[in-house]
C-alpha beads as a LAMMPS data file, in Angstrom:
LAMMPS data file: protein, C-alpha beads

71 atoms
70 bonds

1 atom types
1 bond types

-500.0 500.0 xlo xhi
-500.0 500.0 ylo yhi
-500.0 500.0 zlo zhi

Masses

1 110.0

Atoms # bond

1 1 1 -451.487 -82.923 -297.838
2 1 1 -451.217 -82.710 -294.191
3 1 1 -454.299 -80.565 -293.896
4 1 1 -456.231 -83.488 -295.768
5 1 1 -454.897 -86.025 -293.285
6 1 1 -455.900 -83.733 -290.229
7 1 1 -459.416 -83.255 -291.907
8 1 1 -460.006 -87.317 -292.443
9 1 1 -458.873 -87.605 -288.913
10 1 1 -461.673 -85.717 -287.753
11 1 1 -464.040 -87.180 -289.986
12 1 1 -466.979 -88.682 -287.712
13 1 1 -466.898 -92.368 -287.284
14 1 1 -469.168 -94.912 -285.475
15 1 1 -466.493 -95.984 -283.330
16 1 1 -465.571 -92.708 -282.362
17 1 1 -469.255 -91.906 -281.220
18 1 1 -469.145 -95.142 -279.351
19 1 1 -466.233 -93.914 -277.321
20 1 1 -467.785 -90.456 -276.769
21 1 1 -470.955 -92.173 -275.476
22 1 1 -469.049 -94.559 -273.457
23 1 1 -466.794 -91.868 -271.777
24 1 1 -470.151 -89.855 -271.287
25 1 1 -471.739 -92.676 -269.449
26 1 1 -468.712 -93.169 -266.900
27 1 1 -468.926 -89.394 -266.524
28 1 1 -465.311 -88.583 -267.313
29 1 1 -464.879 -86.391 -270.244
30 1 1 -462.637 -83.443 -270.775
31 1 1 -464.110 -80.116 -271.794
32 1 1 -461.837 -80.179 -274.834
33 1 1 -462.670 -83.611 -275.895
34 1 1 -466.594 -82.738 -275.326
35 1 1 -466.290 -79.632 -277.594
36 1 1 -464.812 -81.450 -280.390
37 1 1 -467.109 -84.364 -280.148
38 1 1 -469.953 -81.476 -280.573
39 1 1 -468.123 -80.212 -283.693
40 1 1 -467.452 -83.606 -285.401
41 1 1 -469.889 -86.165 -284.425
42 1 1 -473.201 -86.954 -285.981
43 1 1 -476.072 -86.282 -283.787
44 1 1 -478.020 -89.223 -285.236
45 1 1 -474.989 -91.714 -284.187
46 1 1 -475.034 -90.022 -280.810
47 1 1 -478.598 -90.868 -280.210
48 1 1 -478.603 -94.430 -281.691
49 1 1 -475.209 -95.392 -279.706
50 1 1 -477.071 -93.941 -276.459
51 1 1 -480.273 -95.625 -276.812
52 1 1 -478.467 -99.207 -277.463
53 1 1 -475.954 -98.279 -274.429
54 1 1 -479.004 -97.779 -272.194
55 1 1 -480.776 -100.981 -273.434
56 1 1 -477.411 -103.035 -272.930
57 1 1 -477.035 -101.496 -269.402
58 1 1 -480.497 -102.141 -268.299
59 1 1 -480.307 -105.974 -269.643
60 1 1 -477.025 -106.388 -267.621
61 1 1 -478.806 -105.015 -264.374
62 1 1 -481.822 -107.245 -264.761
63 1 1 -479.699 -110.341 -265.602
64 1 1 -477.163 -109.367 -262.486
65 1 1 -480.346 -109.166 -260.396
66 1 1 -481.695 -112.337 -261.702
67 1 1 -478.551 -114.405 -261.116
68 1 1 -477.890 -112.788 -257.451
69 1 1 -481.466 -113.863 -256.505
70 1 1 -481.069 -117.139 -257.993
71 1 1 -478.290 -117.884 -255.726

Bonds

1 1 1 2
2 1 2 3
3 1 3 4
4 1 4 5
5 1 5 6
6 1 6 7
7 1 7 8
8 1 8 9
9 1 9 10
10 1 10 11
11 1 11 12
12 1 12 13
13 1 13 14
14 1 14 15
15 1 15 16
16 1 16 17
17 1 17 18
18 1 18 19
19 1 19 20
20 1 20 21
21 1 21 22
22 1 22 23
23 1 23 24
24 1 24 25
25 1 25 26
26 1 26 27
27 1 27 28
28 1 28 29
29 1 29 30
30 1 30 31
31 1 31 32
32 1 32 33
33 1 33 34
34 1 34 35
35 1 35 36
36 1 36 37
37 1 37 38
38 1 38 39
39 1 39 40
40 1 40 41
41 1 41 42
42 1 42 43
43 1 43 44
44 1 44 45
45 1 45 46
46 1 46 47
47 1 47 48
48 1 48 49
49 1 49 50
50 1 50 51
51 1 51 52
52 1 52 53
53 1 53 54
54 1 54 55
55 1 55 56
56 1 56 57
57 1 57 58
58 1 58 59
59 1 59 60
60 1 60 61
61 1 61 62
62 1 62 63
63 1 63 64
64 1 64 65
65 1 65 66
66 1 66 67
67 1 67 68
68 1 68 69
69 1 69 70
70 1 70 71
């Protein structure tokens, strides 16, 4: 049973992908964690979350710039 619990813990999930992409944006990712992500995460999820993160990042920068100029 313990092998089944370990296998289910390694199952790719959307939340795990979000965390991996967030750490990648910051640039703080341990090599072991990176290698584990490569083995366990769905590449399609990584692309989707990465694109969403880029859009949110750019939107925040634009809103921040507009707010600073308006002052």
